[in-house]
Each structure stands twice: as C-alpha cells, then as structure tokens.
C-alpha positions in Angstrom: 37.1 -60.4 5.1 37.7 -57.7 2.5 35.0 -55.1 2.5 34.8 -52.7 -0.5 36.3 -49.3 0.1 34.1 -46.4 1.0 33.4 -44.1 -2.0 34.9 -41.2 0.0 38.3 -42.8 0.5 40.7 -41.9 -2.3 43.0 -44.5 -3.9 44.9 -41.9 -5.9 48.3 -42.5 -4.1 49.0 -38.8 -4.1 50.7 -39.0 -0.7 53.2 -41.5 -2.1 53.6 -39.5 -5.3 54.4 -36.2 -3.6 56.6 -37.9 -0.9 58.9 -39.3 -3.6 58.8 -36.1 -5.6 59.8 -33.9 -2.6 62.3 -36.5 -1.4 64.0 -36.4 -4.8 64.4 -32.6 -4.5 66.4 -32.9 -1.3 70.2 -33.0 -1.9 71.5 -36.6 -1.6 73.9 -35.7 1.3 70.9 -34.9 3.5 69.0 -38.0 2.5 72.1 -40.0 3.3 72.6 -38.4 6.7 68.9 -39.0 7.5 69.5 -42.7 7.1 72.7 -43.0 9.2 71.9 -40.5 12.0 71.3 -41.4 15.6 67.5 -41.2 15.1 67.1 -42.1 11.4 64.0 -41.2 9.4 63.3 -37.8 10.9 63.7 -36.0 7.6 61.7 -38.6 5.8 58.9 -38.2 8.3 58.8 -34.5 7.7 58.7 -35.1 4.0 55.7 -37.4 4.4 53.9 -34.8 6.4 54.5 -32.3 3.7 53.3 -34.8 1.1 50.1 -35.4 3.0 49.3 -31.7 2.8 50.3 -31.5 -0.8 47.9 -34.4 -1.5 45.1 -32.6 0.3 45.7 -29.4 -1.8 45.9 -31.5 -5.0 42.6 -33.2 -4.3 41.0 -29.9 -3.4 42.1 -28.5 -6.8 40.8 -31.6 -8.6 37.5 -31.4 -6.7 37.1 -27.7 -7.8 37.4 -28.8 -11.4 35.1 -31.8 -10.9 32.5 -29.7 -9.2 32.1 -27.8 -12.5 30.9 -30.9 -14.2 27.4 -32.1 -13.2 28.4 -35.8 -13.5 31.2 -35.5 -11.0 30.0 -32.6 -8.8 29.4 -33.0 -5.1 25.8 -32.6 -4.0 26.5 -29.2 -2.5 27.6 -27.8 -5.9 24.5 -28.9 -7.9 22.3 -25.9 -6.9 25.1 -23.5 -8.0 25.3 -25.2 -11.4 21.5 -25.1 -11.6 21.5 -21.4 -10.8 23.7 -20.7 -13.8 21.2 -22.5 -16.0 18.1 -21.0 -14.3 16.9 -24.5 -13.3 13.9 -24.8 -10.9 15.4 -27.2 -8.4 13.6 -30.2 -7.1 13.7 -31.5 -3.5 17.1 -31.8 -1.8 15.8 -35.2 -0.4 15.9 -36.5 -4.0 19.6 -36.0 -4.9 19.6 -38.4 -7.9 16.6 -36.6 -9.4 18.2 -33.2 -8.7 21.4 -34.1 -10.4 19.6 -35.5 -13.5 17.4 -32.4 -13.6 20.3 -30.0 -13.7 22.3 -32.2 -16.1 19.4 -32.4 -18.6 18.0 -28.9 -18.3 19.0 -27.7 -21.7 17.8 -30.9 -23.3 14.5 -30.6 -21.5 14.0 -27.1 -22.8 14.7 -28.1 -26.4 12.1 -30.9 -26.2 9.5 -29.0 -24.1 6.0 -29.9 -25.0 6.7 -33.3 -26.5 5.2 -36.5 -25.2 8.5 -38.4 -24.9 9.8 -35.7 -22.6 7.3 -36.7 -20.0 8.6 -40.2 -20.1 12.1 -39.0 -19.8 11.2 -36.8 -16.8 9.7 -39.8 -15.0 12.8 -41.8 -15.6 15.3 -39.0 -14.6 13.4 -37.4 -11.7 11.7 -40.4 -10.1 13.5 -43.5 -11.6 10.1 -44.8 -12.8 9.2 -46.3 -16.1 6.4 -44.3 -17.8 4.2 -44.5 -20.9 2.4 -41.4 -22.3 -1.1 -41.8 -23.6 -2.5 -38.8 -25.4 -6.2 -38.7 -24.8 -7.3 -37.4 -28.2 -5.8 -40.4 -29.9 -8.3 -42.7 -28.1 -11.4 -40.8 -29.1 -13.9 -42.4 -31.5 -14.6 -40.4 -34.7 -16.1 -40.8 -38.1 -13.7 -41.3 -41.0 -14.1 -39.2 -44.2 -12.8 -38.9 -47.7 -9.5 -37.3 -46.7 -8.5 -40.4 -44.8 -6.4 -42.5 -47.1 -6.3 -45.5 -44.8 -7.6 -46.6 -41.5 -4.8 -47.8 -39.2 -5.5 -50.6 -36.7 -4.3 -50.9 -33.2 -1.1 -52.7 -32.6 -2.5 -55.0 -30.0 -6.3 -55.3 -30.4 -6.2 -54.7 -34.2 -9.2 -52.4 -33.7 -9.6 -49.8 -36.5 -8.4 -46.4 -35.1 -11.5 -44.6 -33.8 -13.8 -47.6 -34.6 -15.6 -50.3 -32.8 -13.6 -52.6 -30.6 -12.5 -55.9 -32.0 -14.0 -58.1 -29.3 -12.8 -61.3 -31.0 -9.3 -60.4 -29.7 -8.7 -61.9 -26.3 -6.3 -59.2 -25.3 -8.9 -56.4 -25.3 -9.6 -56.9 -21.5 -5.8 -56.7 -20.8 -5.2 -53.3 -22.3 -8.5 -51.4 -21.9 -7.9 -48.1 -20.1 -4.3 -48.9 -19.6 -1.0 -47.5 -21.1 -1.3 -49.6 -24.3 -5.0 -49.1 -24.9 -5.6 -48.9 -28.7 -9.4 -48.9 -28.5 -11.8 -46.0 -29.2 -13.6 -44.2 -26.4 -16.2 -41.4 -26.1 -15.0 -38.1 -24.7 -15.1 -37.7 -21.0 -14.9 -34.1 -19.9 -14.7 -34.8 -16.1 -11.5 -34.3 -14.2 -11.6 -36.7 -11.2 -9.5 -39.4 -9.7 -9.9 -43.1 -10.7 -10.7 -44.1 -14.2 -12.9 -41.1 -15.1 -11.7 -38.4 -17.5 -9.1 -40.4 -19.3 -10.1 -39.6 -22.8 -10.5 -36.0 -23.9 -8.7 -33.6 -26.3 -6.5 -31.8 -23.7 -5.8 -34.9 -21.6 -2.4 -36.5 -21.5 -2.3 -39.6 -19.3 1.1 -40.4 -17.8 1.1 -44.1 -16.8 3.7 -44.7 -14.1 5.4 -48.0 -13.1 6.9 -47.6 -9.7 7.8 -51.2 -8.9 11.2 -52.5 -9.8 12.3 -55.9 -11.4 15.2 -57.8 -9.9 16.8 -60.8 -11.6 17.1 -64.2 -10.0 19.7 -66.6 -11.5 19.9 -70.3 -10.6 17.0 -70.6 -8.3 15.9 -74.0 -7.1 12.2 -74.5 -7.9 9.9 -76.0 -5.4 8.8 -79.5 -6.4 5.3 -80.7 -5.7 5.7 -83.8 -7.8 7.4 -84.9 -11.0 5.5 -82.4 -13.2 4.2 -79.7 -10.8 6.5 -76.9 -9.5 6.5 -73.4 -8.3 9.3 -71.1 -9.4 9.4 -69.6 -5.9 11.7 -71.8 -3.8 9.4 -71.6 -0.8 6.4 -72.9 -2.7 4.5 -69.6 -2.7 2.6 -68.2 -5.6 4.8 -65.2 -6.7 4.1 -63.3 -9.9 6.8 -62.9 -12.5 8.1 -59.5 -13.7 9.6 -58.3 -16.9 12.8 -56.2 -16.5 12.0 -53.6 -19.1 14.6 -52.1 -21.4 17.2 -49.4 -20.8 18.6 -49.4 -24.4 15.4 -48.2 -26.0 15.8 -45.4 -28.6 15.2 -42.0 -27.1 12.1 -41.0 -29.1 10.7 -44.4 -29.9 7.3 -45.3 -28.5 7.4 -47.9 -25.6 6.3 -51.4 -26.3 4.6 -53.7 -23.8 7.9 -55.4 -22.9 9.8 -52.1 -22.4 8.5 -51.4 -18.9 9.1 -53.0 -15.5 5.7 -54.6 -14.9 4.0 -58.0 -14.0 3.7 -60.4 -16.9 0.2 -61.3 -17.9 -0.6 -64.8 -19.3 -2.0 -63.4 -22.5 0.9 -61.1 -23.1 3.2 -64.1 -22.6 1.4 -66.0 -25.4 1.0 -63.0 -27.7 2.9 -63.3 -31.0 2.6 -62.4 -34.7 4.1 -64.4 -37.6 5.4 -63.3 -40.9 7.7 -65.2 -43.2 10.3 -63.2 -45.1 11.6 -64.3 -48.4 14.5 -66.6 -47.6 16.0 -69.1 -50.1 16.8 -71.5 -47.3 13.1 -72.0 -46.5 11.5 -75.3 -47.7 9.5 -74.9 -50.9 6.3 -75.8 -49.1 6.5 -72.5 -47.2 6.4 -70.4 -50.3 2.6 -69.6 -50.2 3.1 -68.2 -46.7 5.8 -65.7 -47.5 4.8 -62.1 -47.0 1.6 -62.9 -45.2 1.0 -61.7 -41.6 -0.7 -64.0 -39.0 -1.8 -62.8 -35.6 -2.0 -66.1 -33.9 -0.4 -69.5 -34.0 -3.7 -71.2 -35.0 -4.2 -68.8 -38.0 -0.7 -69.7 -39.2 -1.4 -73.4 -39.0 -4.8 -73.0 -40.7 -3.0 -71.4 -43.7 -0.8 -74.5 -44.1 -3.8 -76.7 -44.9 -3.3 -78.3 -48.2 0.4 -77.6 -48.3 1.5 -81.1 -47.4 3.5 -82.1 -44.4 5.2 -79.1 -42.7 7.5 -79.0 -39.7 5.2 -76.7 -37.6 7.8 -76.3 -34.8 10.4 -75.0 -37.3 7.8 -72.8 -38.9 6.9 -71.1 -35.6 10.6 -70.4 -34.9 11.2 -68.9 -38.3 8.0 -66.8 -38.7 7.8 -65.0 -35.3 8.3 -61.3 -35.8 10.0 -58.7 -33.6 6.6 -57.3 -32.6 5.8 -60.4 -30.6 5.8 -59.9 -26.8 6.5 -63.7 -26.4 9.8 -63.3 -28.4 11.0 -60.5 -26.0 10.0 -62.2 -22.8 11.3 -65.7 -23.2 14.9 -66.7 -23.9 15.8 -67.6 -27.4 13.7 -64.7 -28.8 14.7 -61.2 -29.6 15.4 -59.7 -26.2 19.0 -59.3 -24.9 17.8 -59.7 -21.3 14.8 -62.1 -21.3 12.4 -62.1 -18.4 12.1 -65.9 -18.4 14.8 -68.4 -19.1 13.9 -72.0 -18.2 15.2 -75.4 -19.2 14.1 -79.0 -18.8 17.0 -81.4 -18.9 20.6 -81.7 -17.8 22.9 -78.8 -16.8 24.3 -78.1 -20.3 21.0 -78.5 -22.2 19.7 -75.5 -24.2 17.0 -73.2 -22.8 13.4 -73.6 -23.8 12.5 -71.5 -26.8 9.5 -69.2 -26.9 7.3 -71.7 -28.7 8.2 -74.5 -26.3 6.8 -72.6 -23.3 3.1 -71.7 -23.2 1.3 -69.4 -20.8 -1.7 -70.9 -18.9 -3.9 -70.2 -15.9 -2.7 -72.8 -13.4 -4.8 -72.0 -10.3 -6.2 -75.6 -10.7 -3.1 -76.7 -12.7 -5.1 -77.1 -16.0 -4.7 -80.9 -16.0 -7.0 -81.2 -19.0 -5.3 -78.6 -21.2 -4.4 -79.8 -24.7 -0.8 -78.8 -25.8 1.2 -79.1 -28.9 3.8 -81.9 -29.2 6.7 -79.4 -28.9 5.3 -77.7 -25.7 7.6 -78.6 -22.8 5.8 -76.8 -20.0 2.9 -74.6 -19.1 3.7 -71.5 -17.1 1.3 -69.2 -15.1 3.2 -65.9 -14.8 0.7 -64.5 -12.4 1.6 -67.1 -9.8 4.9 -68.6 -10.9 3.4 -72.1 -11.2 4.8 -74.6 -13.7 3.3 -77.8 -15.1 5.6 -80.0 -17.2 3.9 -81.8 -20.1 6.1 -84.8 -19.3 8.1 -85.9 -16.3 11.9 -85.3 -16.7 14.1 -88.3 -17.4 16.9 -89.6 -15.3 19.5 -86.9 -14.6 17.1 -84.2 -15.8 15.3 -81.5 -14.0 13.4 -78.2 -14.3 16.1 -75.5 -14.3 15.6 -71.8 -13.6 18.3 -70.0 -15.5 16.8 -66.5 -15.1 13.5 -65.0 -13.9 12.5 -61.7 -12.4 10.5 -60.7 -9.3 9.0 -57.4 -8.5 9.4 -55.1 -5.5 8.4 -51.5 -4.7 11.7 -51.0 -2.9 14.4 -53.5 -1.9 13.7 -54.6 1.7 14.7 -58.0 2.9 16.8 -60.7 1.1 17.0 -60.0 -2.6 19.2 -59.5 -5.6 19.4 -55.8 -5.3 22.8 -54.0 -5.1 24.5 -54.7 -1.7 28.1 -53.8 -2.6 28.5 -51.5 0.3 27.8 -54.1 2.9 29.0 -57.5 1.5 32.6 -58.7 1.3 34.5 -59.5 -1.9 33.8 -63.0 -3.3 37.5 -63.9 -3.3 37.5 -67.6 -2.3 40.8 -67.1 -0.6 39.2 -64.5 1.7 36.0 -66.4 2.6 35.0 -70.0 3.2 31.8 -71.5 1.9 29.1 -72.7 4.2 29.4 -76.3 5.1 26.3 -78.6 4.8 26.5 -79.3 8.5 25.7 -76.3 10.7 26.2 -77.9 14.1 29.2 -75.6 14.5 29.8 -72.4 12.6 32.2 -69.5 13.0 34.3 -67.1 11.0 33.4 -65.6 7.7 31.2 -67.9 5.6 29.6 -67.2 2.2 26.8 -68.5 -0.1 27.5 -67.5 -3.7 24.3 -68.4 -5.5 20.5 -68.1 -5.3 19.9 -71.8 -4.9 18.1 -73.5 -2.0 20.4 -74.8 0.8 19.3 -77.3 3.4 22.1 -77.5 6.0 21.7 -79.9 9.0 22.1 -79.2 12.7 22.2 -82.1 15.1 19.4 -81.9 17.5 18.3 -78.5 16.2 21.3 -76.9 17.9 23.9 -74.6 16.3 27.1 -73.7 18.3 28.9 -70.5 17.3 32.6 -71.1 18.2 33.9 -67.7 17.0 32.5 -64.4 15.8 30.5 -65.4 12.7 29.5 -63.6 9.6 27.2 -65.5 7.2 27.0 -63.7 3.9 25.2 -64.0 0.6 27.3 -62.5 -2.2 26.1 -59.4 -4.0 23.1 -59.9 -6.4 22.3 -63.3 -4.9 19.4 -64.5 -2.7 20.1 -67.9 -1.2 17.1 -69.6 0.4 18.2 -71.5 3.5 15.9 -74.1 5.0 16.5 -75.4 8.5 14.7 -78.4 9.9 14.2 -78.9 13.6 14.0 -82.4 15.0 10.6 -84.1 14.6 8.0 -82.8 17.0 10.0 -79.6 17.8 9.6 -76.1 16.4 12.9 -74.4 17.2 16.5 -74.0 16.1 18.8 -72.8 18.9 22.0 -70.8 18.4 24.4 -70.8 21.3 27.9 -69.2 21.6 30.6 -71.4 23.0 31.8 -68.4 25.1 30.3 -65.2 26.3 30.6 -62.1 24.1 30.3 -63.7 20.7 28.8 -61.7 17.8 27.0 -62.9 14.7 26.1 -61.1 11.4 23.7 -62.6 8.8 23.6 -60.7 5.6 21.4 -61.4 2.5 20.0 -64.8 3.5 16.3 -65.8 3.3 15.8 -68.3 6.1 12.8 -70.6 6.5 12.1 -73.4 8.9 10.5 -76.7 7.9 8.5 -78.3 10.7 7.6 -82.0 11.0 5.0 -83.4 13.4 4.2 -80.2 15.2 0.6 -79.6 16.3 -1.6 -77.8 16.7 0.2 -74.6 15.7 2.1 -76.1 12.9 3.0 -72.9 11.2 4.9 -71.2 14.1 8.7 -71.8 14.3 11.4 -70.1 16.3 15.0 -69.3 16.0 16.2 -69.0 19.6 19.4 -67.2 20.6 20.5 -68.3 24.1 23.7 -67.7 26.0 25.8 -64.5 26.2 25.8 -62.5 23.0 27.6 -59.2 22.3 25.9 -58.3 19.0 23.4 -59.9 16.6 23.1 -58.1 13.3 20.6 -59.0 10.6 21.1 -57.0 7.4 19.1 -57.5 4.2 17.7 -60.7 5.7 14.3 -62.4 5.4 13.1 -64.5 8.3 10.1 -66.0 6.6 6.9 -64.4 8.0 4.8 -67.4 6.8 2.0 -67.8 4.3 0.3 -70.4 2.1 2.1 -72.9 0.0 0.8 -74.0 -3.4 -0.8 -77.5 -3.4 -2.1 -80.0 -5.9 -5.8 -80.2 -6.6 -7.5 -82.2 -3.8 -4.5 -81.9 -1.4 -5.0 -80.2 2.0 -3.8 -76.7 2.5 -0.2 -76.3 3.7 1.1 -73.4 5.7 4.7 -72.0 5.5 6.1 -71.6 9.0 6.2 -68.2 10.5 9.8 -67.7 11.9 9.9 -65.9 15.2 13.1 -64.6 16.6 13.4 -65.4 20.3 16.0 -64.0 22.7 16.5 -66.4 25.5 20.0 -65.5 26.6 21.6 -62.1 27.1 22.1 -59.9 24.1 23.8 -56.6 24.4 22.7 -55.3 21.0 20.2 -56.7 18.4 20.4 -54.7 15.1 18.0 -55.3 12.2 18.5 -53.3 9.0 16.6 -53.4 5.7 15.0 -56.8 6.6 11.7 -58.6 6.6 11.3 -60.6 9.8 8.6 -62.4 11.7 7.8 -61.5 15.3 10.5 -60.8 17.9 10.1 -61.9 21.5 12.2 -62.7 24.5 11.8 -65.5 27.0 13.5 -65.5 30.4 14.9 -68.7 31.9 13.4 -68.0 35.4 12.9 -65.3 38.0 16.6 -65.1 38.8 17.7 -64.9 35.1 19.4 -61.8 33.9 17.7 -59.4 31.5 17.6 -60.7 28.0 18.0 -57.9 25.4 19.6 -54.6 26.4 19.2 -52.7 23.1 17.2 -53.5 20.0 17.5 -51.3 16.9 15.4 -51.9 13.8 15.5 -49.6 10.8 14.1 -49.7 7.2 12.4 -53.0 7.9 9.1 -54.9 8.1 8.2 -56.8 11.2 5.1 -59.1 11.0 3.4 -60.5 14.0 2.0 -64.1 14.2 -1.8 -64.3 14.3 -3.1 -62.1 17.1 0.2 -62.1 19.0 2.5 -59.0 19.3 5.0 -58.3 16.6 7.5 -57.1 19.1 7.3 -58.2 22.8 10.4 -57.6 25.0 10.7 -56.7 28.6 13.1 -54.0 29.7 14.9 -53.6 26.4 15.5 -50.2 25.0 13.9 -50.3 21.5 14.7 -47.9 18.6 12.4 -48.2 15.6 13.3 -46.0 12.7 11.4 -46.3 9.4 9.6 -49.6 10.3 6.3 -51.1 9.2 5.1 -53.3 12.0 2.0 -55.5 11.7 1.0 -56.3 15.3 1.4 -54.8 18.7 4.7 -53.3 20.0 5.5 -54.0 23.7 8.8 -52.9 25.2 10.4 -51.2 28.2 11.6 -48.0 26.6 11.2 -46.9 22.9 12.3 -44.3 20.5 10.0 -44.6 17.5 10.4 -42.5 14.4 8.9 -42.5 10.9 7.1 -45.8 11.5 3.8 -47.5 10.9 2.5 -49.7 13.6 -0.7 -51.6 12.8 -1.4 -52.3 16.4 -1.1 -50.9 19.9 2.1 -49.5 21.4 2.7 -50.3 25.1 5.9 -48.8 26.6 6.6 -49.3 30.3 8.9 -46.2 30.6 6.8 -43.8 28.6 8.5 -40.8 30.3 11.9 -41.6 28.7 10.4 -42.6 25.4 9.2 -40.7 22.3 6.9 -41.3 19.3 7.8 -39.1 16.3 6.3 -38.8 12.8 4.6 -42.2 13.3 1.2 -43.8 13.5 -0.4 -46.5 15.7 -3.7 -47.7 17.0 -5.1 -45.9 20.1 -4.9 -47.7 23.4 -1.9 -49.3 25.1 0.6 -46.9 26.6 2.0 -44.6 23.9 4.9 -42.2 24.8 4.9 -38.5 24.2 3.9 -37.8 20.6 5.2 -35.3 18.1 3.7 -34.9 14.6 2.1 -38.3 14.9 -1.2 -39.9 14.0 -3.2 -42.0 16.4 -6.1 -44.0 14.9 -8.9 -45.2 17.1 -9.6 -48.3 14.9 -6.1 -48.8 13.5 -5.2 -48.5 9.9 -8.2 -48.3 7.5 -8.8 -51.2 5.2 -7.0 -50.7 1.9 -4.0 -48.9 3.3 -1.6 -51.3 1.6 -1.5 -52.6 -1.9 -1.1 -56.1 -0.6 -0.8 -57.7 2.8 0.6 -61.0 1.5 4.4 -61.6 1.7 5.6 -62.5 -1.8 3.4 -60.0 -3.7 5.3 -57.1 -5.4 3.2 -54.6 -3.5 3.8 -56.2 -0.1 2.9 -53.4 2.4 3.3 -50.7 -0.2 1.0 -47.8 0.5 -2.0 -47.7 -1.8 -3.6 -44.7 -3.5 -6.4 -44.7 -0.9 -3.9 -44.5 2.0 -4.5 -41.6 4.4 -2.4 -38.5 3.3 -1.2 -38.1 6.9 0.6 -41.4 6.5 1.6 -41.0 2.9 3.4 -37.7 3.6 3.8 -38.0 7.4 7.5 -38.8 7.6 10.0 -36.3 8.9 11.5 -35.8 5.4 8.0 -35.3 3.9 7.9 -38.8 2.5 5.8 -41.7 3.7 6.0 -43.3 7.1 7.2 -46.9 7.4 9.8 -49.2 5.8 9.6 -47.5 2.4 10.3 -44.0 3.7 13.6 -43.9 1.8 11.9 -44.8 -1.5 10.8 -41.1 -1.4 7.6 -41.9 -3.3 5.7 -38.8 -2.1 8.7 -36.5 -2.7 9.3 -38.0 -6.2 5.6 -37.4 -7.0 5.8 -33.8 -6.1 9.1 -33.3 -7.9 7.8 -35.0 -11.1 4.6 -33.0 -11.0 6.5 -29.7 -10.7 8.7 -30.6 -13.7 5.8 -31.8 -15.8 4.0 -28.5 -15.2 7.2 -26.7 -16.2 7.7 -28.5 -19.5 4.2 -29.8 -20.6 2.3 -28.0 -23.4 0.3 -25.0 -22.2 -3.2 -26.4 -22.8 -2.4 -30.0 -22.0 -3.9 -31.5 -18.8 -1.3 -34.1 -17.6 -2.8 -36.7 -15.3 -0.8 -39.3 -13.3 -2.0 -42.9 -13.5 -0.2 -45.3 -11.3 -0.1 -48.8 -12.8 2.2 -50.3 -10.1 
C-alpha cells in the first residue's frame, strides 16, 4: 500500500545534497581513512548530521522567502501580509477565504462598488457560486421618446419593464430568482423571505451553496427494458449542473454557469439561428439569419420548403445561448452535466436533440416524441425512459452525470487523496467477485455497481484487510444474504484482525424476508482489533422507483451490528444506518470497547435507537444523529441528536456544544441546547437520503443550532462546512466593498 506523502513532508533531497557537498570538501585522505578504519563510517555519519542541520537551515530560508508570497505563505504569515495592505481580516476558521481575501485585496479595491465584485467575493471568501440581481433593473416603467429600442428578457423574452410574456413556459422557472427578467412593482419593505426584492437601492445576491460532483461510468438501475433510474440504488435523485470555472471575469453569469439542480424546462430550452454557410442544403436558405425560440417554431418555418432533414437542421441551428447545448454532451460545454449513450461501449454519446427532458413521475407513457429522440430524462428525479428497447449487446450507458451535496459526507467522488492509496496495480489487488474470503489491500477503481457473492452470507477475513475505492470514484456494492435471511456476517480467522473500508457505498438486497423486509444487518462477530469506516455509506434505506401499478419497494436499511469483541470502531465522514451490539449470552465478553464517530450522519431505523451499545465508551464529534443515543459512557461535542440521550455513566461523560431532546439521561452539559419536543419541524432542508440537501440546516433552523458549534459554525455533521462563518465573513466583505447607498440582500438558492 502506497499512501500519498503528507504535504508537510519535504521531498527536496536537501540532506543528500548537502551531505555530498560537505563530503566533497573533506580531503580525500580523511575520506579514505574513514572507510578503512576499525569502525568505518564515523566521519560520514558526522557529515550526514551536519547535512541534516544544513537542510533545516536551507528550508527555513526558503520558507521565509515563500512566506512573503500570499500563494505560498503559511497560515500564520497571512495576517502579517494583510496588515501591510490594511486588509480587514476574515475569520481564522476560514483559512481559504482569508488567503483569497489578502491575495485579492488590491483587486477588490479597484473594483469596489461593481456588481461583479460581489460575485467574486462569494467565490473567494465562501467558495459559493453567486449571481447578482440589481433590483432597479427589475422595476416596471413606462417607455418614452428617448428609448430607441425596448430590449427583451433573455429567457422569458418579456419586454424590459413591460408585461410578462405568459406564453413562455419558463416564466414560472425564473420568477423572483437569479435569472428573473420580468418586470415588478417597487417593494420598499426590508424583510426576510421574498419581500423587498425589487427596489432602487436593492442588490440581491443569490447564493448557491451546494456543490456538484461528477460520476463517471455509473451502472443505471434497470426496472425493465426501457425504464431506468440513473441512481444505481433505484432512488429518485436529482441531477446537477457543474457550473463553469473558466467564465470571463466580468461576464454576466448564464443559467448553466452555476452549480445548481437542473430543471426539466431548462434542459429543453434552446434557441435556433442558421448562419450563412455554403455547405448548407439550398432548401435551408429561407431560414438563414432568422431566430427561433423553440424547436416547433423552427419546424413551422420549414412548411412549404420541401423535404428537410429536421434532425440535421436542429444540430446545425442550435445557438450558443441554448441551455440544452451546454448541459448535454455534444453541445457547446467543455464539461457537460449529462453524457448518456444507448448502444455498445464504443458508440457515440447522445446529442442534445436526441435527449428530451420530461416529467416522469408516472413515466409519461403516452408522450409523443420525435423519431430521433432516443430517451426521455427527468432531471428532477434521474428517471429515464427509452423510446425503444436496446438491441442485443446494447445498453443504457452513463458516461457522465453530476449529483449535488452541501458538503461531502459519505461515499462520493469528492477529493480523497489524503486517505486513499495510489492506484498502482502492482501495489493493490482488485476485489474478486467472490467475497467468501477477503484480506490484504483490495481496490475498486470505478463507480460501477458490484455484486460480489458470499457463500451462506458469511465473509471470512483471513488477514488485516483494506477495501478501497480509488480517488474520485464511488462504487456501489450490493451484497445479497441467503433467501429468508437479513444479515451478512464478517468474521476474522484469528483474533486481533483489523479491517478498513474506504469510499464504498454498501447496500444489502433482501429476498423473502418478512415482515420487516427493509431492515438488513452487517454483523461483525469474533475478535476484532479495529474496524474503520471512512468516507463510507451504509445505505440508510428509502423508497425505490417503481413502474406505474407496481407495489412500493423499500431499499433496505443497513444496520451495523457488533456481535463479537471490537476494541475500536471508528467512523469518519460517513453516512451509516443504525449501530447496535448484540451479546451472545450472559457469559459473553463485552462487545465494543471504544466507538468514535466524527463528521458523520447516523440514521436510526423506524422508532428504534440510532446508536444502542452497552458499556462502550462513545465519542461523537460533529455528528448528526436521527434517533436515540444509548451507551455506557459518552463524550459528545458539536453534534445534533434528534432523539434522547441515555448515558449509563453520566458522571464520567460530557455533552458540549450539542443539542438533543429532553428526557433520557443526559450527561453534564456545557453550552448546549436541550429541546423539550426535539428538533422543530423544518430544521433540515430535506430528511430524505439522496436529496442534495440531506440533513442540511434550513433557513428556519434555530440560530442556537446554526451557530452553536464550538468554532461558531453549526452543530452536526456539516460543522466543517463553516456555513455560518462563511456567511459572516462574506457579509463583512460585502459591506466593505459594496456601493454606499446599495442595500445588499443575501438570497440562498441552495
């Protein structure tokens, strides 16, 4: 296993360089005597000691020089550089924003008061996409003789300041949003919500806080020959657009330039205009230079022009102002949000006009499509309906798609270079299709679905095991217990084994289990030294998409059960189902000794506890837990527990900067919040696993929770997203550089 080097470890070879340099300065006779003496190498050892100190001095000199440059300076040096520039420093808990602020201070001052500076501040300080909407531009007004022309909105094509063009289906998509081009009456109120958006001094800064992560080579979930979900587990999961980082500095943002969910109407939106090209067929001549705002209007204009290849016309006439052309592969975008294919492995991707957006909650079986349309896609759910079943050797292929997340927790394609090994095939072995026996370092190097087998539902670990997903991949591993059973058992062949699982999304498929058919278990029995789950998702369950008329299907909730003896269970940056322990009898030894969970989400099953262990010492640090927590001794910090906390040894336990429901047996509290009725409704953006806002705190969340962490950020699994701190930093910088009479208002889109 070859882990990447720590960023703090130098590979400059200065020790070797100075050792050879000093050795060359020593007369040859002494070097010769050092090699033939009774105890050879003494002089060389002294030289190497001197070389080590020379290397330390050289690095210190180099760091002093680097610390004068903001791009290379250590964090401690940034405030000193900022003091030279007179920069008003942002929070030390936001080191990336602080570095960007100091580095761009002079540029900010030169552009102070401009709308595009506000977008740049959001990007630099908070790493959020932003769109500025100047309130006065959205006000209705009467046109007069000095107006030479009346421009129309880019999306709704409503005359600037005039009545809304209600014939355009996209009006409902953009109204009161970042790309609203309609006219509004003045609203002089300053209040939260949607009031006070449009007035002369108002500047609305629309912020997109969720991120888009690319998935390559995912295996779609097949319901039948023509119906699929793009999510491998069969869930409805919305698709995201990745935005653009190469956008011109002062250019206005387009709809496809921000990280945001894709709407069906945006996916279908396109404009058409034929340029004068001598290679075009003569029948196209009457269409050259004319602009069409829909596919149907373009086809209507071809009436009377004789037979025309409409598919070729669509491909040639689409303009660069078409969202469809930037979202789908084969268009204008360098990083398309969606790249699908229907065919064999080497077949080309579907072009924008071969893919149509549609609302597929009922699969739109009666929808009429063009002859060249290969599939219908619902970006709000990730459902796909093919217009024809694939032929022999063909299949629906997912080349690229994007999913959204507020912060990377659980299995995903985020950056994991610091914790995963190199992908050198010589260093690691691939995972075999048979998991009856595993051990050593094993690796999955794609985001496809894997279905390994385990005889009798039992897996034997015959050596310390590490099961990895390579960086920027999210493999979905499905295990199937024997019919009528609900568990997969992992057992070591000898006491003291350790296992690490990194980057895998694990689900269990149950067959013939009733009545609780959606509860499955991964059971660790035997003697374990350490179990480590890092960037892992143990599927917490949910609903699977089904065809019209079919009964509902539940995805199994995967519970982690400790039945043997585990010295240490560690869970980091993961999403897991409930955790429980089960003794083997009254004379059985204690099961778990230490359980440490950090930066993770733990979801209970139904009304059962999310964490239920006996005498284990539990440490919860930055955890969002849905369900009760029951343990022997607990050290709970910066956590949200939507349930009761019952700790047996409350005297030796603590509860810091956290929240829970009253009742149970809560240890001594410090700077915490106890709620009699639990978390209020609407605390989270979404409670459903698979949504981009899964357990993200909403705008109506209690401020004691949103800013209740020890570092001043929110409690829970997303504490290190620094949302509250970034808001405060961004607000301070906006006040510093915004126009004097402008009233900048934050509007959170995601």
